[in-house]
mmCIF file of the N, C-alpha and C atoms, coordinates in Angstrom:
data_MODEL
# 
_entry.id   MODEL 
# 
loop_
_atom_site.group_PDB 
_atom_site.id 
_atom_site.type_symbol 
_atom_site.label_atom_id 
_atom_site.label_alt_id 
_atom_site.label_comp_id 
_atom_site.label_asym_id 
_atom_site.label_entity_id 
_atom_site.label_seq_id 
_atom_site.pdbx_PDB_ins_code 
_atom_site.Cartn_x 
_atom_site.Cartn_y 
_atom_site.Cartn_z 
_atom_site.occupancy 
_atom_site.B_iso_or_equiv 
_atom_site.pdbx_formal_charge 
_atom_site.auth_seq_id 
_atom_site.auth_comp_id 
_atom_site.auth_asym_id 
_atom_site.auth_atom_id 
_atom_site.pdbx_PDB_model_num 
ATOM 1   N N  . MET A 1 1  ? -7.492  2.439  -2.635  1.00 0.00 ? 1  MET A N  1 
ATOM 2   C CA . MET A 1 1  ? -7.732  3.523  -1.762  1.00 0.00 ? 1  MET A CA 1 
ATOM 3   C C  . MET A 1 1  ? -9.148  4.152  -2.393  1.00 0.00 ? 1  MET A C  1 
ATOM 4   N N  . ALA A 1 2  ? -10.078 4.239  -1.470  1.00 0.00 ? 2  ALA A N  1 
ATOM 5   C CA . ALA A 1 2  ? -11.443 4.861  -1.801  1.00 0.00 ? 2  ALA A CA 1 
ATOM 6   C C  . ALA A 1 2  ? -11.342 6.310  -2.113  1.00 0.00 ? 2  ALA A C  1 
ATOM 7   N N  . LEU A 1 3  ? -12.199 6.889  -2.793  1.00 0.00 ? 3  LEU A N  1 
ATOM 8   C CA . LEU A 1 3  ? -12.506 8.364  -2.981  1.00 0.00 ? 3  LEU A CA 1 
ATOM 9   C C  . LEU A 1 3  ? -12.900 8.931  -1.764  1.00 0.00 ? 3  LEU A C  1 
ATOM 10  N N  . ALA A 1 4  ? -12.370 9.902  -1.025  1.00 0.00 ? 4  ALA A N  1 
ATOM 11  C CA . ALA A 1 4  ? -12.630 10.812 0.028   1.00 0.00 ? 4  ALA A CA 1 
ATOM 12  C C  . ALA A 1 4  ? -14.232 11.078 0.058   1.00 0.00 ? 4  ALA A C  1 
ATOM 13  N N  . GLN A 1 5  ? -14.924 10.917 1.094   1.00 0.00 ? 5  GLN A N  1 
ATOM 14  C CA . GLN A 1 5  ? -16.507 11.021 1.088   1.00 0.00 ? 5  GLN A CA 1 
ATOM 15  C C  . GLN A 1 5  ? -16.597 12.662 0.843   1.00 0.00 ? 5  GLN A C  1 
ATOM 16  N N  . GLN A 1 6  ? -15.664 13.809 1.322   1.00 0.00 ? 6  GLN A N  1 
ATOM 17  C CA . GLN A 1 6  ? -15.832 15.042 1.110   1.00 0.00 ? 6  GLN A CA 1 
ATOM 18  C C  . GLN A 1 6  ? -15.689 15.316 -0.344  1.00 0.00 ? 6  GLN A C  1 
ATOM 19  N N  . LEU A 1 7  ? -14.928 14.608 -1.241  1.00 0.00 ? 7  LEU A N  1 
ATOM 20  C CA . LEU A 1 7  ? -14.784 14.625 -2.467  1.00 0.00 ? 7  LEU A CA 1 
ATOM 21  C C  . LEU A 1 7  ? -16.203 13.878 -3.402  1.00 0.00 ? 7  LEU A C  1 
ATOM 22  N N  . LEU A 1 8  ? -16.446 13.100 -2.690  1.00 0.00 ? 8  LEU A N  1 
ATOM 23  C CA . LEU A 1 8  ? -17.933 12.359 -3.470  1.00 0.00 ? 8  LEU A CA 1 
ATOM 24  C C  . LEU A 1 8  ? -19.015 13.333 -3.391  1.00 0.00 ? 8  LEU A C  1 
ATOM 25  N N  . ASP A 1 9  ? -18.992 14.123 -2.177  1.00 0.00 ? 9  ASP A N  1 
ATOM 26  C CA . ASP A 1 9  ? -20.191 15.188 -1.799  1.00 0.00 ? 9  ASP A CA 1 
ATOM 27  C C  . ASP A 1 9  ? -20.119 16.119 -2.729  1.00 0.00 ? 9  ASP A C  1 
ATOM 28  N N  . ILE A 1 10 ? -18.996 16.349 -3.429  1.00 0.00 ? 10 ILE A N  1 
ATOM 29  C CA . ILE A 1 10 ? -19.005 17.793 -4.578  1.00 0.00 ? 10 ILE A CA 1 
ATOM 30  C C  . ILE A 1 10 ? -19.040 17.095 -5.812  1.00 0.00 ? 10 ILE A C  1 
ATOM 31  N N  . LEU A 1 11 ? -18.721 15.900 -6.022  1.00 0.00 ? 11 LEU A N  1 
ATOM 32  C CA . LEU A 1 11 ? -18.678 15.487 -7.613  1.00 0.00 ? 11 LEU A CA 1 
ATOM 33  C C  . LEU A 1 11 ? -19.979 15.406 -8.225  1.00 0.00 ? 11 LEU A C  1 
ATOM 34  N N  . ALA A 1 12 ? -19.897 15.945 -9.323  1.00 0.00 ? 12 ALA A N  1 
ATOM 35  C CA . ALA A 1 12 ? -21.230 16.143 -10.210 1.00 0.00 ? 12 ALA A CA 1 
ATOM 36  C C  . ALA A 1 12 ? -20.645 15.767 -11.900 1.00 0.00 ? 12 ALA A C  1 
ATOM 37  N N  . CYS A 1 13 ? -21.614 15.265 -12.638 1.00 0.00 ? 13 CYS A N  1 
ATOM 38  C CA . CYS A 1 13 ? -21.299 15.157 -13.944 1.00 0.00 ? 13 CYS A CA 1 
ATOM 39  C C  . CYS A 1 13 ? -20.909 16.433 -14.521 1.00 0.00 ? 13 CYS A C  1 
ATOM 40  N N  . PRO A 1 14 ? -19.933 16.655 -15.154 1.00 0.00 ? 14 PRO A N  1 
ATOM 41  C CA . PRO A 1 14 ? -19.443 17.816 -15.820 1.00 0.00 ? 14 PRO A CA 1 
ATOM 42  C C  . PRO A 1 14 ? -20.444 18.375 -17.052 1.00 0.00 ? 14 PRO A C  1 
ATOM 43  N N  . ASP A 1 15 ? -21.273 17.288 -17.554 1.00 0.00 ? 15 ASP A N  1 
ATOM 44  C CA . ASP A 1 15 ? -22.439 17.572 -18.647 1.00 0.00 ? 15 ASP A CA 1 
ATOM 45  C C  . ASP A 1 15 ? -23.423 18.140 -17.983 1.00 0.00 ? 15 ASP A C  1 
ATOM 46  N N  . ASP A 1 16 ? -24.398 17.305 -17.427 1.00 0.00 ? 16 ASP A N  1 
ATOM 47  C CA . ASP A 1 16 ? -25.404 17.786 -17.006 1.00 0.00 ? 16 ASP A CA 1 
ATOM 48  C C  . ASP A 1 16 ? -25.481 18.079 -15.525 1.00 0.00 ? 16 ASP A C  1 
ATOM 49  N N  . LYS A 1 17 ? -24.506 18.118 -14.946 1.00 0.00 ? 17 LYS A N  1 
ATOM 50  C CA . LYS A 1 17 ? -24.249 18.744 -13.461 1.00 0.00 ? 17 LYS A CA 1 
ATOM 51  C C  . LYS A 1 17 ? -25.045 18.098 -12.420 1.00 0.00 ? 17 LYS A C  1 
ATOM 52  N N  . GLY A 1 18 ? -25.519 16.805 -12.664 1.00 0.00 ? 18 GLY A N  1 
ATOM 53  C CA . GLY A 1 18 ? -26.136 15.870 -11.883 1.00 0.00 ? 18 GLY A CA 1 
ATOM 54  C C  . GLY A 1 18 ? -25.257 14.988 -10.820 1.00 0.00 ? 18 GLY A C  1 
ATOM 55  N N  . PRO A 1 19 ? -25.932 14.272 -10.098 1.00 0.00 ? 19 PRO A N  1 
ATOM 56  C CA . PRO A 1 19 ? -25.076 13.183 -9.204  1.00 0.00 ? 19 PRO A CA 1 
ATOM 57  C C  . PRO A 1 19 ? -24.666 12.421 -9.906  1.00 0.00 ? 19 PRO A C  1 
ATOM 58  N N  . LEU A 1 20 ? -23.621 11.232 -9.403  1.00 0.00 ? 20 LEU A N  1 
ATOM 59  C CA . LEU A 1 20 ? -23.062 10.282 -10.199 1.00 0.00 ? 20 LEU A CA 1 
ATOM 60  C C  . LEU A 1 20 ? -23.317 9.272  -9.146  1.00 0.00 ? 20 LEU A C  1 
ATOM 61  N N  . LEU A 1 21 ? -22.939 7.975  -9.449  1.00 0.00 ? 21 LEU A N  1 
ATOM 62  C CA . LEU A 1 21 ? -22.936 6.683  -8.627  1.00 0.00 ? 21 LEU A CA 1 
ATOM 63  C C  . LEU A 1 21 ? -21.362 6.197  -8.687  1.00 0.00 ? 21 LEU A C  1 
ATOM 64  N N  . TYR A 1 22 ? -21.037 5.934  -7.574  1.00 0.00 ? 22 TYR A N  1 
ATOM 65  C CA . TYR A 1 22 ? -19.444 5.559  -7.516  1.00 0.00 ? 22 TYR A CA 1 
ATOM 66  C C  . TYR A 1 22 ? -19.248 4.243  -7.389  1.00 0.00 ? 22 TYR A C  1 
ATOM 67  N N  . PHE A 1 23 ? -18.704 3.429  -8.355  1.00 0.00 ? 23 PHE A N  1 
ATOM 68  C CA . PHE A 1 23 ? -18.529 1.974  -8.290  1.00 0.00 ? 23 PHE A CA 1 
ATOM 69  C C  . PHE A 1 23 ? -17.149 1.876  -7.971  1.00 0.00 ? 23 PHE A C  1 
ATOM 70  N N  . GLU A 1 24 ? -16.792 1.682  -6.727  1.00 0.00 ? 24 GLU A N  1 
ATOM 71  C CA . GLU A 1 24 ? -15.497 1.823  -6.225  1.00 0.00 ? 24 GLU A CA 1 
ATOM 72  C C  . GLU A 1 24 ? -14.781 0.810  -6.654  1.00 0.00 ? 24 GLU A C  1 
ATOM 73  N N  . THR A 1 25 ? -15.519 -0.774 -6.742  1.00 0.00 ? 25 THR A N  1 
ATOM 74  C CA . THR A 1 25 ? -14.570 -1.889 -6.815  1.00 0.00 ? 25 THR A CA 1 
ATOM 75  C C  . THR A 1 25 ? -14.446 -1.607 -8.455  1.00 0.00 ? 25 THR A C  1 
ATOM 76  N N  . GLU A 1 26 ? -14.986 -0.969 -9.149  1.00 0.00 ? 26 GLU A N  1 
ATOM 77  C CA . GLU A 1 26 ? -14.800 -1.163 -10.693 1.00 0.00 ? 26 GLU A CA 1 
ATOM 78  C C  . GLU A 1 26 ? -14.027 0.225  -11.233 1.00 0.00 ? 26 GLU A C  1 
ATOM 79  N N  . GLY A 1 27 ? -13.879 1.378  -10.197 1.00 0.00 ? 27 GLY A N  1 
ATOM 80  C CA . GLY A 1 27 ? -13.014 2.336  -10.665 1.00 0.00 ? 27 GLY A CA 1 
ATOM 81  C C  . GLY A 1 27 ? -14.056 3.133  -11.714 1.00 0.00 ? 27 GLY A C  1 
ATOM 82  N N  . TRP A 1 28 ? -15.035 3.339  -11.268 1.00 0.00 ? 28 TRP A N  1 
ATOM 83  C CA . TRP A 1 28 ? -15.799 4.210  -12.249 1.00 0.00 ? 28 TRP A CA 1 
ATOM 84  C C  . TRP A 1 28 ? -16.956 5.130  -11.408 1.00 0.00 ? 28 TRP A C  1 
ATOM 85  N N  . LEU A 1 29 ? -17.129 6.437  -12.038 1.00 0.00 ? 29 LEU A N  1 
ATOM 86  C CA . LEU A 1 29 ? -18.059 7.277  -11.529 1.00 0.00 ? 29 LEU A CA 1 
ATOM 87  C C  . LEU A 1 29 ? -19.085 7.191  -12.835 1.00 0.00 ? 29 LEU A C  1 
ATOM 88  N N  . TYR A 1 30 ? -20.396 6.974  -12.480 1.00 0.00 ? 30 TYR A N  1 
ATOM 89  C CA . TYR A 1 30 ? -21.470 6.538  -13.503 1.00 0.00 ? 30 TYR A CA 1 
ATOM 90  C C  . TYR A 1 30 ? -22.571 7.723  -13.614 1.00 0.00 ? 30 TYR A C  1 
ATOM 91  N N  . ASN A 1 31 ? -23.018 8.353  -14.767 1.00 0.00 ? 31 ASN A N  1 
ATOM 92  C CA . ASN A 1 31 ? -24.112 9.112  -14.545 1.00 0.00 ? 31 ASN A CA 1 
ATOM 93  C C  . ASN A 1 31 ? -25.105 8.135  -15.619 1.00 0.00 ? 31 ASN A C  1 
ATOM 94  N N  . PRO A 1 32 ? -26.101 7.736  -14.774 1.00 0.00 ? 32 PRO A N  1 
ATOM 95  C CA . PRO A 1 32 ? -27.307 6.827  -15.367 1.00 0.00 ? 32 PRO A CA 1 
ATOM 96  C C  . PRO A 1 32 ? -28.181 7.715  -16.233 1.00 0.00 ? 32 PRO A C  1 
ATOM 97  N N  . ARG A 1 33 ? -28.271 8.901  -16.150 1.00 0.00 ? 33 ARG A N  1 
ATOM 98  C CA . ARG A 1 33 ? -29.269 9.639  -16.881 1.00 0.00 ? 33 ARG A CA 1 
ATOM 99  C C  . ARG A 1 33 ? -28.528 9.918  -18.330 1.00 0.00 ? 33 ARG A C  1 
ATOM 100 N N  . LEU A 1 34 ? -27.326 9.982  -18.463 1.00 0.00 ? 34 LEU A N  1 
ATOM 101 C CA . LEU A 1 34 ? -26.606 10.056 -19.841 1.00 0.00 ? 34 LEU A CA 1 
ATOM 102 C C  . LEU A 1 34 ? -26.026 8.604  -20.207 1.00 0.00 ? 34 LEU A C  1 
ATOM 103 N N  . GLN A 1 35 ? -25.997 7.804  -19.423 1.00 0.00 ? 35 GLN A N  1 
ATOM 104 C CA . GLN A 1 35 ? -25.307 6.458  -19.641 1.00 0.00 ? 35 GLN A CA 1 
ATOM 105 C C  . GLN A 1 35 ? -23.845 6.786  -20.141 1.00 0.00 ? 35 GLN A C  1 
ATOM 106 N N  . ARG A 1 36 ? -23.367 7.554  -19.127 1.00 0.00 ? 36 ARG A N  1 
ATOM 107 C CA . ARG A 1 36 ? -21.907 7.774  -19.320 1.00 0.00 ? 36 ARG A CA 1 
ATOM 108 C C  . ARG A 1 36 ? -21.163 7.591  -18.226 1.00 0.00 ? 36 ARG A C  1 
ATOM 109 N N  . ARG A 1 37 ? -19.856 6.921  -18.426 1.00 0.00 ? 37 ARG A N  1 
ATOM 110 C CA . ARG A 1 37 ? -19.047 6.782  -16.964 1.00 0.00 ? 37 ARG A CA 1 
ATOM 111 C C  . ARG A 1 37 ? -17.804 7.506  -17.178 1.00 0.00 ? 37 ARG A C  1 
ATOM 112 N N  . TYR A 1 38 ? -17.293 7.763  -16.098 1.00 0.00 ? 38 TYR A N  1 
ATOM 113 C CA . TYR A 1 38 ? -15.871 8.339  -16.012 1.00 0.00 ? 38 TYR A CA 1 
ATOM 114 C C  . TYR A 1 38 ? -15.022 7.584  -15.137 1.00 0.00 ? 38 TYR A C  1 
ATOM 115 N N  . ARG A 1 39 ? -13.857 7.390  -15.593 1.00 0.00 ? 39 ARG A N  1 
ATOM 116 C CA . ARG A 1 39 ? -12.774 6.382  -15.043 1.00 0.00 ? 39 ARG A CA 1 
ATOM 117 C C  . ARG A 1 39 ? -12.138 7.181  -13.616 1.00 0.00 ? 39 ARG A C  1 
ATOM 118 N N  . ILE A 1 40 ? -11.518 6.212  -12.887 1.00 0.00 ? 40 ILE A N  1 
ATOM 119 C CA . ILE A 1 40 ? -10.885 6.870  -11.884 1.00 0.00 ? 40 ILE A CA 1 
ATOM 120 C C  . ILE A 1 40 ? -9.464  6.351  -11.872 1.00 0.00 ? 40 ILE A C  1 
ATOM 121 N N  . GLU A 1 41 ? -8.561  6.873  -12.101 1.00 0.00 ? 41 GLU A N  1 
ATOM 122 C CA . GLU A 1 41 ? -7.141  6.534  -12.417 1.00 0.00 ? 41 GLU A CA 1 
ATOM 123 C C  . GLU A 1 41 ? -6.101  6.909  -10.942 1.00 0.00 ? 41 GLU A C  1 
ATOM 124 N N  . ASP A 1 42 ? -5.520  5.915  -10.356 1.00 0.00 ? 42 ASP A N  1 
ATOM 125 C CA . ASP A 1 42 ? -4.602  6.439  -9.280  1.00 0.00 ? 42 ASP A CA 1 
ATOM 126 C C  . ASP A 1 42 ? -5.583  7.214  -8.184  1.00 0.00 ? 42 ASP A C  1 
ATOM 127 N N  . ASP A 1 43 ? -6.602  6.768  -7.938  1.00 0.00 ? 43 ASP A N  1 
ATOM 128 C CA . ASP A 1 43 ? -7.646  7.410  -6.994  1.00 0.00 ? 43 ASP A CA 1 
ATOM 129 C C  . ASP A 1 43 ? -7.995  9.055  -7.435  1.00 0.00 ? 43 ASP A C  1 
ATOM 130 N N  . ILE A 1 44 ? -7.914  9.367  -8.736  1.00 0.00 ? 44 ILE A N  1 
ATOM 131 C CA . ILE A 1 44 ? -8.173  10.847 -9.464  1.00 0.00 ? 44 ILE A CA 1 
ATOM 132 C C  . ILE A 1 44 ? -9.301  10.337 -10.569 1.00 0.00 ? 44 ILE A C  1 
ATOM 133 N N  . PRO A 1 45 ? -10.366 10.943 -10.204 1.00 0.00 ? 45 PRO A N  1 
ATOM 134 C CA . PRO A 1 45 ? -11.644 11.035 -11.019 1.00 0.00 ? 45 PRO A CA 1 
ATOM 135 C C  . PRO A 1 45 ? -11.213 11.743 -12.389 1.00 0.00 ? 45 PRO A C  1 
ATOM 136 N N  . ILE A 1 46 ? -11.228 11.085 -13.506 1.00 0.00 ? 46 ILE A N  1 
ATOM 137 C CA . ILE A 1 46 ? -11.093 11.814 -14.737 1.00 0.00 ? 46 ILE A CA 1 
ATOM 138 C C  . ILE A 1 46 ? -12.372 12.369 -15.402 1.00 0.00 ? 46 ILE A C  1 
ATOM 139 N N  . MET A 1 47 ? -12.608 13.711 -14.926 1.00 0.00 ? 47 MET A N  1 
ATOM 140 C CA . MET A 1 47 ? -14.025 14.165 -15.067 1.00 0.00 ? 47 MET A CA 1 
ATOM 141 C C  . MET A 1 47 ? -14.073 15.185 -16.242 1.00 0.00 ? 47 MET A C  1 
ATOM 142 N N  . LEU A 1 48 ? -13.696 14.615 -17.342 1.00 0.00 ? 48 LEU A N  1 
ATOM 143 C CA . LEU A 1 48 ? -13.468 15.362 -18.859 1.00 0.00 ? 48 LEU A CA 1 
ATOM 144 C C  . LEU A 1 48 ? -14.544 14.528 -19.688 1.00 0.00 ? 48 LEU A C  1 
ATOM 145 N N  . ILE A 1 49 ? -15.456 15.348 -20.139 1.00 0.00 ? 49 ILE A N  1 
ATOM 146 C CA . ILE A 1 49 ? -16.574 14.553 -21.156 1.00 0.00 ? 49 ILE A CA 1 
ATOM 147 C C  . ILE A 1 49 ? -15.799 13.952 -22.356 1.00 0.00 ? 49 ILE A C  1 
ATOM 148 N N  . ASP A 1 50 ? -14.886 14.564 -22.734 1.00 0.00 ? 50 ASP A N  1 
ATOM 149 C CA . ASP A 1 50 ? -14.160 13.806 -24.048 1.00 0.00 ? 50 ASP A CA 1 
ATOM 150 C C  . ASP A 1 50 ? -13.430 12.443 -23.608 1.00 0.00 ? 50 ASP A C  1 
ATOM 151 N N  . GLU A 1 51 ? -13.226 12.422 -22.245 1.00 0.00 ? 51 GLU A N  1 
ATOM 152 C CA . GLU A 1 51 ? -12.493 11.023 -21.803 1.00 0.00 ? 51 GLU A CA 1 
ATOM 153 C C  . GLU A 1 51 ? -13.718 10.173 -21.208 1.00 0.00 ? 51 GLU A C  1 
ATOM 154 N N  . SER A 1 52 ? -14.804 10.615 -21.163 1.00 0.00 ? 52 SER A N  1 
ATOM 155 C CA . SER A 1 52 ? -15.754 9.689  -20.441 1.00 0.00 ? 52 SER A CA 1 
ATOM 156 C C  . SER A 1 52 ? -16.385 8.676  -21.638 1.00 0.00 ? 52 SER A C  1 
ATOM 157 N N  . GLU A 1 53 ? -16.814 7.550  -21.137 1.00 0.00 ? 53 GLU A N  1 
ATOM 158 C CA . GLU A 1 53 ? -17.029 6.375  -21.983 1.00 0.00 ? 53 GLU A CA 1 
ATOM 159 C C  . GLU A 1 53 ? -18.667 6.220  -21.870 1.00 0.00 ? 53 GLU A C  1 
ATOM 160 N N  . GLN A 1 54 ? -19.361 6.419  -23.233 1.00 0.00 ? 54 GLN A N  1 
ATOM 161 C CA . GLN A 1 54 ? -20.637 6.099  -23.349 1.00 0.00 ? 54 GLN A CA 1 
ATOM 162 C C  . GLN A 1 54 ? -20.984 4.511  -23.333 1.00 0.00 ? 54 GLN A C  1 
ATOM 163 N N  . VAL A 1 55 ? -21.904 4.062  -22.475 1.00 0.00 ? 55 VAL A N  1 
ATOM 164 C CA . VAL A 1 55 ? -22.192 2.786  -22.235 1.00 0.00 ? 55 VAL A CA 1 
ATOM 165 C C  . VAL A 1 55 ? -23.514 2.248  -23.125 1.00 0.00 ? 55 VAL A C  1 
ATOM 166 N N  . ASP A 1 56 ? -23.636 1.018  -23.502 1.00 0.00 ? 56 ASP A N  1 
ATOM 167 C CA . ASP A 1 56 ? -24.817 0.694  -24.181 1.00 0.00 ? 56 ASP A CA 1 
ATOM 168 C C  . ASP A 1 56 ? -25.847 0.139  -23.180 1.00 0.00 ? 56 ASP A C  1 
ATOM 169 N N  . ASP A 1 57 ? -26.984 -0.173 -23.663 1.00 0.00 ? 57 ASP A N  1 
ATOM 170 C CA . ASP A 1 57 ? -28.230 -0.445 -22.683 1.00 0.00 ? 57 ASP A CA 1 
ATOM 171 C C  . ASP A 1 57 ? -27.744 -1.588 -21.801 1.00 0.00 ? 57 ASP A C  1 
ATOM 172 N N  . ALA A 1 58 ? -27.252 -2.701 -22.390 1.00 0.00 ? 58 ALA A N  1 
ATOM 173 C CA . ALA A 1 58 ? -26.786 -3.875 -21.274 1.00 0.00 ? 58 ALA A CA 1 
ATOM 174 C C  . ALA A 1 58 ? -26.087 -3.562 -20.207 1.00 0.00 ? 58 ALA A C  1 
ATOM 175 N N  . GLU A 1 59 ? -25.047 -2.518 -20.502 1.00 0.00 ? 59 GLU A N  1 
ATOM 176 C CA . GLU A 1 59 ? -24.064 -2.266 -19.534 1.00 0.00 ? 59 GLU A CA 1 
ATOM 177 C C  . GLU A 1 59 ? -24.798 -1.280 -18.350 1.00 0.00 ? 59 GLU A C  1 
ATOM 178 N N  . HIS A 1 60 ? -25.520 -0.353 -19.213 1.00 0.00 ? 60 HIS A N  1 
ATOM 179 C CA . HIS A 1 60 ? -26.404 0.376  -18.124 1.00 0.00 ? 60 HIS A CA 1 
ATOM 180 C C  . HIS A 1 60 ? -27.085 -0.418 -17.284 1.00 0.00 ? 60 HIS A C  1 
ATOM 181 N N  . ASP A 1 61 ? -27.782 -1.473 -17.733 1.00 0.00 ? 61 ASP A N  1 
ATOM 182 C CA . ASP A 1 61 ? -28.650 -2.334 -16.803 1.00 0.00 ? 61 ASP A CA 1 
ATOM 183 C C  . ASP A 1 61 ? -27.957 -3.184 -15.831 1.00 0.00 ? 61 ASP A C  1 
ATOM 184 N N  . ARG A 1 62 ? -26.764 -3.484 -16.221 1.00 0.00 ? 62 ARG A N  1 
ATOM 185 C CA . ARG A 1 62 ? -25.675 -4.007 -15.327 1.00 0.00 ? 62 ARG A CA 1 
ATOM 186 C C  . ARG A 1 62 ? -25.211 -3.252 -14.099 1.00 0.00 ? 62 ARG A C  1 
ATOM 187 N N  . LEU A 1 63 ? -25.089 -2.106 -14.754 1.00 0.00 ? 63 LEU A N  1 
ATOM 188 C CA . LEU A 1 63 ? -24.616 -0.922 -13.606 1.00 0.00 ? 63 LEU A CA 1 
ATOM 189 C C  . LEU A 1 63 ? -25.676 -0.707 -12.551 1.00 0.00 ? 63 LEU A C  1 
ATOM 190 N N  . MET A 1 64 ? -26.907 -0.622 -13.148 1.00 0.00 ? 64 MET A N  1 
ATOM 191 C CA . MET A 1 64 ? -28.130 -0.181 -12.218 1.00 0.00 ? 64 MET A CA 1 
ATOM 192 C C  . MET A 1 64 ? -28.314 -1.423 -11.350 1.00 0.00 ? 64 MET A C  1 
ATOM 193 N N  . ALA A 1 65 ? -28.219 -2.726 -11.791 1.00 0.00 ? 65 ALA A N  1 
ATOM 194 C CA . ALA A 1 65 ? -28.506 -3.803 -10.840 1.00 0.00 ? 65 ALA A CA 1 
ATOM 195 C C  . ALA A 1 65 ? -27.428 -3.952 -10.036 1.00 0.00 ? 65 ALA A C  1 
ATOM 196 N N  . LEU A 1 66 ? -26.330 -3.563 -10.335 1.00 0.00 ? 66 LEU A N  1 
ATOM 197 C CA . LEU A 1 66 ? -25.247 -3.476 -9.279  1.00 0.00 ? 66 LEU A CA 1 
ATOM 198 C C  . LEU A 1 66 ? -25.250 -2.485 -8.239  1.00 0.00 ? 66 LEU A C  1 
ATOM 199 N N  . ALA A 1 67 ? -25.809 -1.445 -8.623  1.00 0.00 ? 67 ALA A N  1 
ATOM 200 C CA . ALA A 1 67 ? -25.970 -0.198 -7.713  1.00 0.00 ? 67 ALA A CA 1 
ATOM 201 C C  . ALA A 1 67 ? -27.000 -0.793 -6.712  1.00 0.00 ? 67 ALA A C  1 
ATOM 202 N N  . ALA A 1 68 ? -28.173 -1.579 -7.288  1.00 0.00 ? 68 ALA A N  1 
ATOM 203 C CA . ALA A 1 68 ? -29.437 -1.657 -6.415  1.00 0.00 ? 68 ALA A CA 1 
ATOM 204 C C  . ALA A 1 68 ? -28.647 -2.794 -5.284  1.00 0.00 ? 68 ALA A C  1 
ATOM 205 N N  . GLU A 1 69 ? -28.078 -3.804 -5.903  1.00 0.00 ? 69 GLU A N  1 
ATOM 206 C CA . GLU A 1 69 ? -27.293 -4.644 -5.097  1.00 0.00 ? 69 GLU A CA 1 
ATOM 207 C C  . GLU A 1 69 ? -26.725 -4.493 -3.938  1.00 0.00 ? 69 GLU A C  1 
ATOM 208 N N  . ARG A 1 70 ? -25.921 -3.501 -4.275  1.00 0.00 ? 70 ARG A N  1 
ATOM 209 C CA . ARG A 1 70 ? -24.776 -2.844 -3.280  1.00 0.00 ? 70 ARG A CA 1 
ATOM 210 C C  . ARG A 1 70 ? -25.459 -1.721 -2.635  1.00 0.00 ? 70 ARG A C  1 
ATOM 211 N N  . SER A 1 71 ? -26.502 -1.104 -2.851  1.00 0.00 ? 71 SER A N  1 
ATOM 212 C CA . SER A 1 71 ? -27.169 -0.078 -2.294  1.00 0.00 ? 71 SER A CA 1 
ATOM 213 C C  . SER A 1 71 ? -26.347 1.178  -2.567  1.00 0.00 ? 71 SER A C  1 
ATOM 214 N N  . ILE A 1 72 ? -25.860 1.391  -3.683  1.00 0.00 ? 72 ILE A N  1 
ATOM 215 C CA . ILE A 1 72 ? -25.060 2.314  -4.112  1.00 0.00 ? 72 ILE A CA 1 
ATOM 216 C C  . ILE A 1 72 ? -25.858 3.756  -4.070  1.00 0.00 ? 72 ILE A C  1 
ATOM 217 N N  . GLN A 1 73 ? -25.608 4.801  -3.643  1.00 0.00 ? 73 GLN A N  1 
ATOM 218 C CA . GLN A 1 73 ? -26.304 5.936  -3.380  1.00 0.00 ? 73 GLN A CA 1 
ATOM 219 C C  . GLN A 1 73 ? -25.518 7.098  -4.401  1.00 0.00 ? 73 GLN A C  1 
ATOM 220 N N  . PRO A 1 74 ? -26.433 8.022  -4.723  1.00 0.00 ? 74 PRO A N  1 
ATOM 221 C CA . PRO A 1 74 ? -25.702 9.068  -5.635  1.00 0.00 ? 74 PRO A CA 1 
ATOM 222 C C  . PRO A 1 74 ? -24.788 9.981  -4.793  1.00 0.00 ? 74 PRO A C  1 
ATOM 223 N N  . THR A 1 75 ? -23.910 10.536 -5.484  1.00 0.00 ? 75 THR A N  1 
ATOM 224 C CA . THR A 1 75 ? -22.896 11.565 -4.835  1.00 0.00 ? 75 THR A CA 1 
ATOM 225 C C  . THR A 1 75 ? -23.539 12.599 -4.080  1.00 0.00 ? 75 THR A C  1 
ATOM 226 N N  . PHE A 1 76 ? -24.626 13.000 -4.378  1.00 0.00 ? 76 PHE A N  1 
ATOM 227 C CA . PHE A 1 76 ? -25.282 14.135 -3.636  1.00 0.00 ? 76 PHE A CA 1 
ATOM 228 C C  . PHE A 1 76 ? -26.770 14.183 -4.155  1.00 0.00 ? 76 PHE A C  1 
ATOM 229 N N  . ASP A 1 77 ? -27.527 14.548 -3.018  1.00 0.00 ? 77 ASP A N  1 
ATOM 230 C CA . ASP A 1 77 ? -29.184 14.620 -3.499  1.00 0.00 ? 77 ASP A CA 1 
ATOM 231 C C  . ASP A 1 77 ? -29.391 15.633 -4.340  1.00 0.00 ? 77 ASP A C  1 
ATOM 232 N N  . ALA A 1 78 ? -30.006 15.570 -5.440  1.00 0.00 ? 78 ALA A N  1 
ATOM 233 C CA . ALA A 1 78 ? -30.617 16.508 -6.577  1.00 0.00 ? 78 ALA A CA 1 
ATOM 234 C C  . ALA A 1 78 ? -31.659 17.283 -6.309  1.00 0.00 ? 78 ALA A C  1 
# 
């Protein structure tokens, strides 16, 4: 089950308060500015900084290419 659009419209990174990219098939919300991703468990985003995962440059590049390929848009316009 995908996250509801109403939820996506208000989701922001708890660290920099900016928009996120939603990778539905991978179960992640991603902040490309900080190279940090937040997992989604049982359709619940885990938006705790301490629970987030820092990604390396290679993973960042992969996620950004995937976002471009799938036309993934930020959760809101900054």
